[in-house]
Biopython code that builds the backbone (N, CA, C, O; Angstrom):
import numpy as np
from Bio.PDB.StructureBuilder import StructureBuilder

atoms = [
    (1, "UNK", "N", (33.231, -55.273, 27.313)),
    (1, "UNK", "CA", (33.349, -55.566, 28.334)),
    (1, "UNK", "C", (33.727, -54.976, 29.596)),
    (1, "UNK", "O", (34.651, -54.163, 29.603)),
    (2, "UNK", "N", (32.820, -55.441, 31.223)),
    (2, "UNK", "CA", (33.516, -54.669, 32.127)),
    (2, "UNK", "C", (34.512, -54.875, 32.760)),
    (2, "UNK", "O", (34.654, -55.957, 33.330)),
    (3, "UNK", "N", (35.394, -53.962, 32.821)),
    (3, "UNK", "CA", (36.374, -53.543, 33.889)),
    (3, "UNK", "C", (36.404, -54.213, 35.213)),
    (3, "UNK", "O", (35.525, -53.865, 36.000)),
    (4, "UNK", "N", (37.415, -55.278, 35.673)),
    (4, "UNK", "CA", (36.869, -55.832, 36.788)),
    (4, "UNK", "C", (37.009, -54.600, 38.128)),
    (4, "UNK", "O", (36.532, -54.896, 39.223)),
    (5, "UNK", "N", (37.440, -53.739, 38.002)),
    (5, "UNK", "CA", (37.611, -52.766, 39.214)),
    (5, "UNK", "C", (36.014, -52.398, 39.255)),
    (5, "UNK", "O", (35.319, -52.835, 40.172)),
    (6, "UNK", "N", (35.250, -51.250, 37.812)),
    (6, "UNK", "CA", (33.966, -51.434, 37.360)),
    (6, "UNK", "C", (33.230, -52.551, 38.588)),
    (6, "UNK", "O", (32.674, -52.246, 39.643)),
    (7, "UNK", "N", (33.461, -53.859, 38.016)),
    (7, "UNK", "CA", (32.830, -55.287, 38.760)),
    (7, "UNK", "C", (32.722, -54.746, 40.390)),
    (7, "UNK", "O", (31.694, -54.714, 41.067)),
    (8, "UNK", "N", (33.630, -54.475, 40.663)),
    (8, "UNK", "CA", (33.681, -54.455, 41.885)),
    (8, "UNK", "C", (32.961, -53.607, 42.733)),
    (8, "UNK", "O", (32.345, -53.958, 43.740)),
    (9, "UNK", "N", (33.109, -52.007, 42.095)),
    (9, "UNK", "CA", (32.763, -51.509, 43.525)),
    (9, "UNK", "C", (31.022, -51.205, 42.945)),
    (9, "UNK", "O", (30.238, -50.445, 43.515)),
    (10, "UNK", "N", (30.705, -52.047, 41.642)),
    (10, "UNK", "CA", (29.128, -52.210, 42.033)),
    (10, "UNK", "C", (28.517, -52.952, 42.979)),
    (10, "UNK", "O", (27.507, -52.617, 43.597)),
    (11, "UNK", "N", (29.499, -54.587, 43.169)),
    (11, "UNK", "CA", (29.572, -55.017, 44.022)),
    (11, "UNK", "C", (29.140, -54.579, 45.440)),
    (11, "UNK", "O", (28.234, -54.930, 46.196)),
    (12, "UNK", "N", (30.243, -53.583, 45.512)),
    (12, "UNK", "CA", (30.545, -53.343, 46.962)),
    (12, "UNK", "C", (29.393, -51.888, 47.150)),
    (12, "UNK", "O", (29.463, -51.126, 48.115)),
    (13, "UNK", "N", (28.502, -51.758, 46.154)),
    (13, "UNK", "CA", (27.529, -50.560, 45.971)),
    (13, "UNK", "C", (26.359, -50.972, 46.742)),
    (13, "UNK", "O", (25.742, -50.420, 47.652)),
    (14, "UNK", "N", (26.146, -52.645, 45.839)),
    (14, "UNK", "CA", (24.938, -53.550, 46.153)),
    (14, "UNK", "C", (25.048, -54.058, 47.945)),
    (14, "UNK", "O", (24.222, -54.090, 48.857)),
    (15, "UNK", "N", (26.415, -54.384, 47.843)),
    (15, "UNK", "CA", (26.730, -54.868, 49.184)),
    (15, "UNK", "C", (26.223, -53.596, 50.477)),
    (15, "UNK", "O", (25.541, -53.912, 51.451)),
    (16, "UNK", "N", (26.513, -52.764, 50.326)),
    (16, "UNK", "CA", (26.352, -51.715, 51.089)),
    (16, "UNK", "C", (24.558, -51.297, 51.323)),
    (16, "UNK", "O", (23.928, -51.018, 52.342)),
    (17, "UNK", "N", (24.184, -51.403, 50.006)),
    (17, "UNK", "CA", (22.632, -50.832, 49.612)),
    (17, "UNK", "C", (21.941, -52.629, 50.775)),
    (17, "UNK", "O", (21.302, -52.625, 51.827)),
    (18, "UNK", "N", (22.122, -53.062, 50.483)),
    (18, "UNK", "CA", (21.510, -54.544, 51.407)),
    (18, "UNK", "C", (21.788, -54.335, 52.482)),
    (18, "UNK", "O", (20.921, -54.534, 53.333)),
    (19, "UNK", "N", (23.013, -53.883, 52.862)),
    (19, "UNK", "CA", (23.086, -53.794, 54.452)),
    (19, "UNK", "C", (22.360, -52.991, 54.677)),
    (19, "UNK", "O", (21.525, -53.455, 55.454)),
    (20, "UNK", "N", (22.064, -51.526, 54.341)),
    (20, "UNK", "CA", (21.847, -50.805, 55.398)),
    (20, "UNK", "C", (19.945, -50.671, 54.725)),
    (20, "UNK", "O", (19.199, -49.696, 54.812)),
    (21, "UNK", "N", (19.676, -51.966, 54.129)),
    (21, "UNK", "CA", (17.992, -52.241, 53.708)),
    (21, "UNK", "C", (17.359, -50.984, 52.879)),
    (21, "UNK", "O", (16.193, -50.642, 53.078)),
    (22, "UNK", "N", (18.121, -50.378, 52.026)),
    (22, "UNK", "CA", (17.666, -49.684, 51.031)),
    (22, "UNK", "C", (17.349, -50.524, 49.578)),
    (22, "UNK", "O", (17.922, -51.577, 49.301)),
    (23, "UNK", "N", (16.321, -49.861, 48.689)),
    (23, "UNK", "CA", (16.204, -50.409, 47.704)),
    (23, "UNK", "C", (16.924, -49.971, 46.732)),
    (23, "UNK", "O", (17.847, -49.283, 47.168)),
    (24, "UNK", "N", (16.912, -50.116, 44.890)),
    (24, "UNK", "CA", (17.693, -49.652, 43.903)),
    (24, "UNK", "C", (17.050, -48.499, 44.122)),
    (24, "UNK", "O", (17.621, -47.432, 44.348)),
    (25, "UNK", "N", (15.728, -48.675, 44.058)),
    (25, "UNK", "CA", (14.621, -47.351, 43.636)),
    (25, "UNK", "C", (14.995, -46.405, 45.022)),
    (25, "UNK", "O", (14.812, -45.208, 44.798)),
    (26, "UNK", "N", (15.384, -46.646, 46.129)),
    (26, "UNK", "CA", (15.594, -45.579, 46.756)),
    (26, "UNK", "C", (16.914, -44.722, 46.810)),
    (26, "UNK", "O", (17.116, -43.508, 46.839)),
    (27, "UNK", "N", (17.649, -45.711, 46.811)),
    (27, "UNK", "CA", (19.155, -45.228, 46.540)),
    (27, "UNK", "C", (18.890, -44.050, 45.048)),
    (27, "UNK", "O", (19.322, -42.913, 45.241)),
    (28, "UNK", "N", (18.317, -44.277, 43.859)),
    (28, "UNK", "CA", (18.311, -43.763, 42.879)),
    (28, "UNK", "C", (17.896, -42.867, 43.336)),
    (28, "UNK", "O", (18.556, -41.901, 42.952)),
    (29, "UNK", "N", (16.560, -42.374, 44.466)),
    (29, "UNK", "CA", (16.042, -41.331, 44.335)),
    (29, "UNK", "C", (16.792, -40.219, 45.477)),
    (29, "UNK", "O", (16.529, -39.033, 45.674)),
    (30, "UNK", "N", (17.737, -41.035, 46.075)),
    (30, "UNK", "CA", (18.671, -40.091, 47.059)),
    (30, "UNK", "C", (20.138, -39.394, 45.951)),
    (30, "UNK", "O", (20.737, -38.319, 45.990)),
    (31, "UNK", "N", (20.261, -40.515, 45.125)),
    (31, "UNK", "CA", (21.035, -39.843, 44.051)),
    (31, "UNK", "C", (21.048, -39.209, 43.150)),
    (31, "UNK", "O", (22.049, -38.768, 42.585)),
    (32, "UNK", "N", (19.426, -38.983, 42.727)),
    (32, "UNK", "CA", (18.710, -38.512, 41.627)),
    (32, "UNK", "C", (18.903, -39.173, 40.063)),
    (32, "UNK", "O", (18.937, -38.619, 38.964)),
    (33, "UNK", "N", (19.017, -40.663, 40.477)),
    (33, "UNK", "CA", (18.898, -40.919, 38.605)),
    (33, "UNK", "C", (17.944, -41.963, 38.571)),
    (33, "UNK", "O", (17.354, -42.240, 39.614)),
    (34, "UNK", "N", (17.779, -42.388, 37.856)),
    (34, "UNK", "CA", (16.724, -43.792, 37.592)),
    (34, "UNK", "C", (17.931, -45.254, 38.028)),
    (34, "UNK", "O", (19.144, -45.441, 37.937)),
    (35, "UNK", "N", (16.609, -46.118, 38.568)),
    (35, "UNK", "CA", (16.813, -47.173, 39.234)),
    (35, "UNK", "C", (17.612, -47.869, 38.069)),
    (35, "UNK", "O", (18.684, -48.352, 38.432)),
    (36, "UNK", "N", (17.316, -48.001, 36.837)),
    (36, "UNK", "CA", (17.756, -48.743, 36.130)),
    (36, "UNK", "C", (19.463, -48.631, 35.961)),
    (36, "UNK", "O", (20.229, -49.569, 35.740)),
    (37, "UNK", "N", (19.913, -46.751, 36.189)),
    (37, "UNK", "CA", (21.176, -46.756, 36.195)),
    (37, "UNK", "C", (22.187, -47.641, 37.355)),
    (37, "UNK", "O", (23.328, -48.078, 37.204)),
    (38, "UNK", "N", (21.371, -47.692, 38.411)),
    (38, "UNK", "CA", (21.922, -48.081, 39.859)),
    (38, "UNK", "C", (22.134, -49.690, 39.332)),
    (38, "UNK", "O", (23.293, -50.103, 39.372)),
    (39, "UNK", "N", (21.402, -50.335, 38.992)),
    (39, "UNK", "CA", (21.202, -51.896, 38.087)),
    (39, "UNK", "C", (22.664, -51.864, 37.052)),
    (39, "UNK", "O", (23.444, -52.796, 36.854)),
    (40, "UNK", "N", (22.687, -51.228, 36.798)),
    (40, "UNK", "CA", (24.156, -50.659, 35.506)),
    (40, "UNK", "C", (24.880, -50.950, 36.393)),
    (40, "UNK", "O", (25.238, -52.128, 36.383)),
    (41, "UNK", "N", (25.500, -49.928, 37.706)),
    (41, "UNK", "CA", (26.550, -49.435, 38.513)),
    (41, "UNK", "C", (26.552, -51.015, 39.029)),
    (41, "UNK", "O", (27.534, -51.663, 38.667)),
    (42, "UNK", "N", (25.550, -51.712, 39.844)),
    (42, "UNK", "CA", (25.630, -52.836, 40.362)),
    (42, "UNK", "C", (26.124, -54.027, 39.647)),
    (42, "UNK", "O", (26.787, -54.903, 40.203)),
    (43, "UNK", "N", (25.776, -54.044, 38.347)),
    (43, "UNK", "CA", (26.642, -55.512, 37.705)),
    (43, "UNK", "C", (27.946, -55.047, 37.034)),
    (43, "UNK", "O", (28.656, -55.820, 36.392)),
    (44, "UNK", "N", (28.275, -53.505, 37.247)),
    (44, "UNK", "CA", (29.638, -53.046, 36.693)),
    (44, "UNK", "C", (29.643, -53.141, 35.205)),
    (44, "UNK", "O", (30.655, -53.185, 34.505)),
    (45, "UNK", "N", (28.090, -53.175, 34.688)),
    (45, "UNK", "CA", (28.014, -52.433, 33.178)),
    (45, "UNK", "C", (28.312, -50.973, 32.807)),
    (45, "UNK", "O", (28.734, -50.669, 31.691)),
    (46, "UNK", "N", (28.145, -50.336, 33.505)),
    (46, "UNK", "CA", (28.265, -48.985, 33.568)),
    (46, "UNK", "C", (29.262, -48.704, 34.259)),
    (46, "UNK", "O", (29.675, -49.652, 34.926)),
    (47, "UNK", "N", (30.089, -47.281, 34.406)),
    (47, "UNK", "CA", (31.104, -46.832, 35.533)),
    (47, "UNK", "C", (30.358, -45.823, 35.976)),
    (47, "UNK", "O", (29.473, -45.101, 35.516)),
    (48, "UNK", "N", (31.113, -45.990, 37.303)),
    (48, "UNK", "CA", (30.224, -44.537, 37.993)),
    (48, "UNK", "C", (31.563, -43.512, 38.397)),
    (48, "UNK", "O", (32.681, -43.647, 38.895)),
    (49, "UNK", "N", (30.743, -42.457, 37.877)),
    (49, "UNK", "CA", (32.153, -41.607, 37.766)),
    (49, "UNK", "C", (32.112, -40.946, 38.784)),
    (49, "UNK", "O", (31.075, -40.987, 39.446)),
    (50, "UNK", "N", (33.537, -39.904, 39.349)),
    (50, "UNK", "CA", (33.734, -39.756, 40.736)),
    (50, "UNK", "C", (32.483, -38.993, 40.941)),
    (50, "UNK", "O", (31.711, -39.534, 41.733)),
    (51, "UNK", "N", (32.117, -37.963, 40.471)),
    (51, "UNK", "CA", (31.330, -37.202, 41.103)),
    (51, "UNK", "C", (29.776, -38.433, 41.886)),
    (51, "UNK", "O", (29.452, -38.825, 43.007)),
    (52, "UNK", "N", (29.514, -38.520, 41.158)),
    (52, "UNK", "CA", (28.261, -39.827, 41.399)),
    (52, "UNK", "C", (28.708, -40.765, 42.324)),
    (52, "UNK", "O", (27.837, -41.078, 43.136)),
    (53, "UNK", "N", (29.961, -41.406, 42.490)),
    (53, "UNK", "CA", (30.230, -42.148, 43.545)),
    (53, "UNK", "C", (30.357, -41.385, 44.707)),
    (53, "UNK", "O", (30.386, -41.968, 45.791)),
    (54, "UNK", "N", (30.454, -39.937, 44.633)),
    (54, "UNK", "CA", (30.496, -39.346, 46.055)),
    (54, "UNK", "C", (29.175, -38.969, 46.316)),
    (54, "UNK", "O", (28.922, -38.496, 47.424)),
    (55, "UNK", "N", (28.079, -39.132, 45.282)),
    (55, "UNK", "CA", (26.924, -38.911, 46.341)),
    (55, "UNK", "C", (26.417, -40.365, 46.334)),
    (55, "UNK", "O", (25.576, -40.597, 47.203)),
    (56, "UNK", "N", (26.705, -41.238, 45.653)),
    (56, "UNK", "CA", (26.315, -42.770, 45.963)),
    (56, "UNK", "C", (26.947, -43.138, 47.913)),
    (56, "UNK", "O", (26.313, -43.566, 48.878)),
    (57, "UNK", "N", (28.456, -42.704, 47.764)),
    (57, "UNK", "CA", (28.874, -43.003, 49.445)),
    (57, "UNK", "C", (27.868, -42.016, 50.674)),
    (57, "UNK", "O", (27.525, -42.412, 51.787)),
    (58, "UNK", "N", (27.588, -40.765, 50.093)),
    (58, "UNK", "CA", (26.943, -39.953, 50.764)),
    (58, "UNK", "C", (25.395, -40.596, 51.076)),
    (58, "UNK", "O", (25.015, -40.900, 52.206)),
    (59, "UNK", "N", (24.771, -40.705, 50.123)),
    (59, "UNK", "CA", (23.555, -41.310, 50.222)),
    (59, "UNK", "C", (23.951, -42.929, 51.546)),
    (59, "UNK", "O", (23.507, -43.054, 52.687)),
    (60, "UNK", "N", (24.621, -43.613, 51.003)),
    (60, "UNK", "CA", (24.985, -45.456, 51.904)),
    (60, "UNK", "C", (25.439, -44.725, 52.836)),
    (60, "UNK", "O", (25.517, -45.475, 53.809)),
    (61, "UNK", "N", (25.822, -43.602, 53.155)),
    (61, "UNK", "CA", (26.727, -43.374, 54.605)),
    (61, "UNK", "C", (28.415, -44.208, 54.928)),
    (61, "UNK", "O", (29.100, -44.569, 55.885)),
    (62, "UNK", "N", (28.444, -44.196, 53.906)),
    (62, "UNK", "CA", (29.778, -44.651, 53.908)),
    (62, "UNK", "C", (31.259, -43.638, 53.203)),
    (62, "UNK", "O", (31.022, -42.613, 52.564)),
    (63, "UNK", "N", (32.612, -44.084, 53.427)),
    (63, "UNK", "CA", (33.404, -43.048, 52.440)),
    (63, "UNK", "C", (33.639, -43.422, 51.095)),
    (63, "UNK", "O", (33.383, -44.599, 50.843)),
    (64, "UNK", "N", (34.035, -42.767, 50.228)),
    (64, "UNK", "CA", (34.436, -43.392, 48.949)),
    (64, "UNK", "C", (35.471, -44.608, 49.230)),
    (64, "UNK", "O", (35.463, -45.448, 48.330)),
    (65, "UNK", "N", (36.034, -44.772, 49.909)),
    (65, "UNK", "CA", (37.138, -46.008, 49.913)),
    (65, "UNK", "C", (36.623, -47.205, 50.485)),
    (65, "UNK", "O", (37.383, -48.152, 50.683)),
    (66, "UNK", "N", (35.229, -47.276, 50.815)),
    (66, "UNK", "CA", (34.677, -48.147, 51.065)),
    (66, "UNK", "C", (34.094, -48.864, 49.818)),
    (66, "UNK", "O", (33.378, -49.853, 49.975)),
    (67, "UNK", "N", (34.337, -48.469, 48.799)),
    (67, "UNK", "CA", (33.665, -48.786, 47.364)),
    (67, "UNK", "C", (35.254, -49.707, 47.104)),
    (67, "UNK", "O", (35.244, -50.936, 47.035)),
    (68, "UNK", "N", (36.127, -49.157, 47.022)),
    (68, "UNK", "CA", (37.667, -50.224, 47.032)),
    (68, "UNK", "C", (38.292, -50.884, 47.978)),
    (68, "UNK", "O", (39.432, -51.334, 47.862)),
    (69, "UNK", "N", (37.463, -50.996, 49.130)),
    (69, "UNK", "CA", (38.290, -51.994, 49.795)),
    (69, "UNK", "C", (38.148, -53.655, 49.422)),
    (69, "UNK", "O", (37.102, -54.302, 49.381)),
    (70, "UNK", "N", (39.538, -54.138, 49.162)),
    (70, "UNK", "CA", (39.307, -55.722, 49.122)),
    (70, "UNK", "C", (39.906, -55.733, 47.964)),
    (70, "UNK", "O", (40.437, -56.788, 47.615)),
    (71, "UNK", "N", (39.970, -54.508, 47.047)),
    (71, "UNK", "CA", (40.824, -55.125, 45.281)),
    (71, "UNK", "C", (42.213, -54.961, 46.180)),
    (71, "UNK", "O", (42.615, -54.250, 47.100)),
    (72, "UNK", "N", (42.798, -56.273, 45.185)),
    (72, "UNK", "CA", (43.943, -56.764, 45.062)),
    (72, "UNK", "C", (45.459, -55.756, 44.720)),
    (72, "UNK", "O", (45.497, -55.377, 43.549)),
    (73, "UNK", "N", (46.390, -55.407, 45.396)),
    (73, "UNK", "CA", (47.501, -54.568, 45.205)),
    (73, "UNK", "C", (47.459, -55.414, 44.020)),
    (73, "UNK", "O", (47.083, -56.584, 43.943)),
    (74, "UNK", "N", (48.084, -54.328, 42.734)),
    (74, "UNK", "CA", (48.715, -54.522, 41.566)),
    (74, "UNK", "C", (48.499, -55.458, 41.054)),
    (74, "UNK", "O", (49.421, -56.050, 40.493)),
    (75, "UNK", "N", (46.732, -56.149, 41.038)),
    (75, "UNK", "CA", (46.702, -57.147, 40.215)),
    (75, "UNK", "C", (45.323, -56.567, 39.264)),
    (75, "UNK", "O", (44.490, -55.667, 39.372)),
    (76, "UNK", "N", (45.605, -57.527, 38.410)),
    (76, "UNK", "CA", (44.834, -57.290, 36.935)),
    (76, "UNK", "C", (43.004, -57.806, 37.723)),
    (76, "UNK", "O", (41.975, -57.259, 37.329)),
    (77, "UNK", "N", (43.009, -58.906, 38.822)),
    (77, "UNK", "CA", (41.917, -59.351, 38.935)),
    (77, "UNK", "C", (41.577, -58.865, 40.260)),
    (77, "UNK", "O", (42.404, -59.129, 41.133)),
    (78, "UNK", "N", (40.470, -58.168, 40.627)),
    (78, "UNK", "CA", (40.605, -58.214, 42.278)),
    (78, "UNK", "C", (40.245, -58.887, 42.937)),
    (78, "UNK", "O", (39.427, -59.660, 42.437)),
    (79, "UNK", "N", (40.534, -59.084, 44.356)),
    (79, "UNK", "CA", (40.226, -59.645, 45.085)),
    (79, "UNK", "C", (39.601, -59.589, 46.103)),
    (79, "UNK", "O", (39.667, -58.419, 46.479)),
    (80, "UNK", "N", (38.869, -60.320, 46.966)),
    (80, "UNK", "CA", (38.010, -59.804, 47.912)),
    (80, "UNK", "C", (38.380, -60.214, 49.020)),
    (80, "UNK", "O", (38.806, -61.355, 49.196)),
    (81, "UNK", "N", (38.227, -59.016, 50.260)),
    (81, "UNK", "CA", (39.140, -59.313, 51.595)),
    (81, "UNK", "C", (38.115, -60.983, 52.433)),
    (81, "UNK", "O", (38.480, -61.870, 53.205)),
    (82, "UNK", "N", (37.077, -60.742, 51.885)),
    (82, "UNK", "CA", (36.300, -61.388, 52.682)),
    (82, "UNK", "C", (35.545, -63.049, 51.478)),
    (82, "UNK", "O", (34.620, -63.837, 51.671)),
    (83, "UNK", "N", (36.128, -62.954, 50.820)),
    (83, "UNK", "CA", (35.853, -63.795, 49.589)),
    (83, "UNK", "C", (34.408, -63.620, 49.172)),
    (83, "UNK", "O", (34.022, -62.770, 49.975)),
    (84, "UNK", "N", (33.576, -63.862, 48.542)),
    (84, "UNK", "CA", (32.340, -63.980, 48.223)),
    (84, "UNK", "C", (31.236, -63.748, 48.926)),
    (84, "UNK", "O", (30.387, -62.869, 48.773)),
    (85, "UNK", "N", (31.336, -64.865, 49.947)),
    (85, "UNK", "CA", (30.459, -65.279, 50.827)),
    (85, "UNK", "C", (29.476, -63.434, 51.476)),
    (85, "UNK", "O", (28.363, -63.515, 51.995)),
    (86, "UNK", "N", (29.961, -62.471, 51.343)),
    (86, "UNK", "CA", (29.192, -61.044, 51.692)),
    (86, "UNK", "C", (28.748, -60.630, 50.535)),
    (86, "UNK", "O", (27.908, -59.730, 50.501)),
    (87, "UNK", "N", (29.081, -61.032, 49.740)),
    (87, "UNK", "CA", (28.101, -60.589, 48.322)),
    (87, "UNK", "C", (27.184, -62.076, 48.255)),
    (87, "UNK", "O", (26.733, -62.454, 47.173)),
    (88, "UNK", "N", (27.026, -62.641, 49.161)),
    (88, "UNK", "CA", (25.401, -63.660, 49.378)),
    (88, "UNK", "C", (24.440, -62.577, 50.163)),
    (88, "UNK", "O", (24.794, -62.055, 51.220)),
    (89, "UNK", "N", (23.236, -62.315, 49.548)),
    (89, "UNK", "CA", (22.338, -61.807, 50.016)),
    (89, "UNK", "C", (22.086, -62.375, 50.718)),
    (89, "UNK", "O", (21.900, -61.521, 51.585)),
    (90, "UNK", "N", (21.745, -63.857, 51.468)),
    (90, "UNK", "CA", (21.189, -64.285, 52.353)),
    (90, "UNK", "C", (22.087, -63.790, 53.827)),
    (90, "UNK", "O", (21.635, -63.543, 54.945)),
    (91, "UNK", "N", (23.915, -63.754, 53.191)),
    (91, "UNK", "CA", (24.292, -63.643, 54.297)),
    (91, "UNK", "C", (24.277, -62.097, 54.931)),
    (91, "UNK", "O", (24.193, -61.828, 56.129)),
    (92, "UNK", "N", (24.382, -61.149, 53.824)),
    (92, "UNK", "CA", (23.880, -60.007, 54.010)),
    (92, "UNK", "C", (22.900, -59.548, 54.881)),
    (92, "UNK", "O", (23.219, -58.667, 55.680)),
    (93, "UNK", "N", (21.569, -60.057, 54.875)),
    (93, "UNK", "CA", (20.322, -60.621, 54.869)),
    (93, "UNK", "C", (20.323, -60.747, 57.072)),
    (93, "UNK", "O", (19.601, -60.207, 57.910)),
    (94, "UNK", "N", (21.650, -61.835, 57.211)),
    (94, "UNK", "CA", (21.570, -62.287, 58.320)),
    (94, "UNK", "C", (22.394, -61.448, 58.596)),
    (94, "UNK", "O", (21.673, -60.457, 58.481)),
    (95, "UNK", "N", (23.210, -61.121, 58.831)),
    (95, "UNK", "CA", (24.366, -59.675, 59.489)),
    (95, "UNK", "C", (22.934, -58.560, 59.802)),
    (95, "UNK", "O", (22.319, -58.425, 60.859)),
    (96, "UNK", "N", (22.781, -58.102, 58.923)),
    (96, "UNK", "CA", (21.730, -57.237, 58.874)),
    (96, "UNK", "C", (20.681, -57.376, 60.226)),
    (96, "UNK", "O", (20.670, -56.677, 61.239)),
    (97, "UNK", "N", (19.996, -58.281, 59.944)),
    (97, "UNK", "CA", (19.211, -59.008, 61.415)),
    (97, "UNK", "C", (19.816, -58.947, 62.283)),
    (97, "UNK", "O", (19.156, -58.566, 63.250)),
    (98, "UNK", "N", (21.258, -59.215, 62.588)),
    (98, "UNK", "CA", (22.335, -59.481, 63.561)),
    (98, "UNK", "C", (22.341, -58.368, 64.659)),
    (98, "UNK", "O", (22.024, -58.439, 65.846)),
    (99, "UNK", "N", (22.928, -57.013, 63.695)),
    (99, "UNK", "CA", (22.854, -56.087, 64.587)),
    (99, "UNK", "C", (21.566, -55.724, 64.705)),
    (99, "UNK", "O", (21.452, -55.487, 65.908)),
    (100, "UNK", "N", (20.580, -55.546, 64.217)),
    (100, "UNK", "CA", (19.205, -55.264, 64.328)),
    (100, "UNK", "C", (18.725, -55.778, 65.841)),
    (100, "UNK", "O", (17.813, -55.236, 66.465)),
    (101, "UNK", "N", (19.496, -56.919, 66.320)),
    (101, "UNK", "CA", (18.697, -57.463, 67.753)),
    (101, "UNK", "C", (19.831, -56.625, 69.205)),
    (101, "UNK", "O", (21.044, -56.837, 69.179)),
    (102, "UNK", "N", (19.229, -55.765, 70.290)),
    (102, "UNK", "CA", (19.848, -55.789, 71.176)),
    (102, "UNK", "C", (21.187, -55.902, 71.586)),
    (102, "UNK", "O", (21.200, -57.044, 71.127)),
    (103, "UNK", "N", (22.313, -55.772, 72.022)),
    (103, "UNK", "CA", (23.715, -55.806, 72.012)),
    (103, "UNK", "C", (23.467, -57.055, 73.273)),
    (103, "UNK", "O", (23.976, -58.071, 72.801)),
    (104, "UNK", "N", (22.990, -57.323, 74.439)),
    (104, "UNK", "CA", (23.229, -58.258, 75.617)),
    (104, "UNK", "C", (22.576, -59.515, 74.699)),
    (104, "UNK", "O", (23.097, -60.597, 74.968)),
    (105, "UNK", "N", (21.544, -59.562, 73.679)),
    (105, "UNK", "CA", (21.000, -60.648, 73.266)),
    (105, "UNK", "C", (21.564, -61.347, 71.937)),
    (105, "UNK", "O", (21.257, -62.463, 71.518)),
    (106, "UNK", "N", (22.570, -60.319, 71.303)),
    (106, "UNK", "CA", (23.102, -60.410, 70.131)),
    (106, "UNK", "C", (24.557, -61.270, 70.807)),
    (106, "UNK", "O", (25.195, -62.157, 70.238)),
    (107, "UNK", "N", (24.737, -60.855, 71.775)),
    (107, "UNK", "CA", (26.243, -61.501, 72.410)),
    (107, "UNK", "C", (25.800, -62.686, 72.810)),
    (107, "UNK", "O", (26.522, -63.576, 72.361)),
    (108, "UNK", "N", (24.972, -63.061, 73.425)),
    (108, "UNK", "CA", (24.452, -64.914, 73.084)),
    (108, "UNK", "C", (24.156, -65.468, 72.080)),
    (108, "UNK", "O", (24.188, -66.698, 72.138)),
    (109, "UNK", "N", (23.854, -64.993, 71.097)),
    (109, "UNK", "CA", (23.397, -65.836, 70.031)),
    (109, "UNK", "C", (24.866, -65.495, 69.294)),
    (109, "UNK", "O", (25.045, -66.035, 68.202)),
    (110, "UNK", "N", (25.537, -64.950, 69.628)),
    (110, "UNK", "CA", (27.093, -64.806, 69.138)),
    (110, "UNK", "C", (27.326, -66.310, 69.612)),
    (110, "UNK", "O", (27.010, -67.320, 68.982)),
    (111, "UNK", "N", (27.821, -66.256, 70.604)),
    (111, "UNK", "CA", (27.981, -67.434, 71.831)),
    (111, "UNK", "C", (27.263, -68.691, 71.385)),
    (111, "UNK", "O", (27.683, -69.846, 71.322)),
    (112, "UNK", "N", (26.325, -68.291, 71.153)),
    (112, "UNK", "CA", (25.772, -70.226, 70.845)),
    (112, "UNK", "C", (25.962, -70.339, 69.326)),
    (112, "UNK", "O", (25.986, -71.513, 68.957)),
    (113, "UNK", "N", (26.115, -69.347, 68.254)),
    (113, "UNK", "CA", (26.716, -69.839, 66.840)),
    (113, "UNK", "C", (28.092, -70.211, 66.985)),
    (113, "UNK", "O", (28.642, -70.988, 66.205)),
    (114, "UNK", "N", (28.707, -69.636, 68.039)),
    (114, "UNK", "CA", (30.380, -70.008, 68.096)),
    (114, "UNK", "C", (30.513, -71.669, 68.656)),
    (114, "UNK", "O", (31.363, -72.467, 68.260)),
    (115, "UNK", "N", (29.436, -71.943, 69.680)),
    (115, "UNK", "CA", (29.480, -73.269, 70.259)),
    (115, "UNK", "C", (29.258, -74.495, 69.062)),
    (115, "UNK", "O", (29.960, -75.454, 68.739)),
    (116, "UNK", "N", (27.819, -73.938, 68.525)),
    (116, "UNK", "CA", (27.672, -74.870, 67.433)),
    (116, "UNK", "C", (28.154, -75.075, 66.209)),
    (116, "UNK", "O", (27.958, -76.129, 65.605)),
    (117, "UNK", "N", (28.808, -74.120, 65.747)),
    (117, "UNK", "CA", (29.933, -74.093, 64.498)),
    (117, "UNK", "C", (31.020, -75.327, 65.233)),
    (117, "UNK", "O", (31.256, -76.414, 64.706)),
    (118, "UNK", "N", (31.568, -74.870, 66.510)),
    (118, "UNK", "CA", (32.662, -75.858, 66.816)),
    (118, "UNK", "C", (31.696, -77.167, 67.005)),
    (118, "UNK", "O", (32.273, -78.230, 66.776)),
    (119, "UNK", "N", (30.700, -77.236, 67.280)),
    (119, "UNK", "CA", (30.002, -78.596, 67.342)),
    (119, "UNK", "C", (29.701, -79.445, 65.978)),
    (119, "UNK", "O", (29.344, -80.619, 66.081)),
    (120, "UNK", "N", (29.842, -78.873, 64.791)),
    (120, "UNK", "CA", (29.262, -79.330, 63.486)),
    (120, "UNK", "C", (30.878, -80.029, 62.675)),
    (120, "UNK", "O", (30.840, -80.521, 61.547)),
]
sb = StructureBuilder()
sb.init_structure("model")
sb.init_model(0)
sb.init_chain("A")
sb.init_seg("    ")
for serial, (resi, resn, name, xyz) in enumerate(atoms, 1):
    if name == "N":
        sb.init_residue(resn, " ", resi, " ")
    sb.init_atom(name, np.array(xyz, "f"), 0.0, 1.0, " ", f" {name:<3s}", serial, name[0])
structure = sb.get_structure()
């Protein structure tokens, strides 16, 4: 049975990998392991050792603490700071695409989205 913390860390690895537009194979190559191991980490089936988590964090450009963000304090089941919305691939692709837009245009798109959401 997978531990809730291992599942949380795995989801955060997948989340960051999607955000930077990296495949499991690309991450595995950067870390020096097989992509199947990345799959096992992301599902929480295998625990990530401290040294491997260090390598993954370096490859994804984040600090190790990133993988533990959103864990509930003193709770047996992790809670997520942003709910499950950011674990949705479509939402992550939307955010990645949003930040690829030049800032001035992005601001106008943001204002449009706010107006549309208020009208809904």
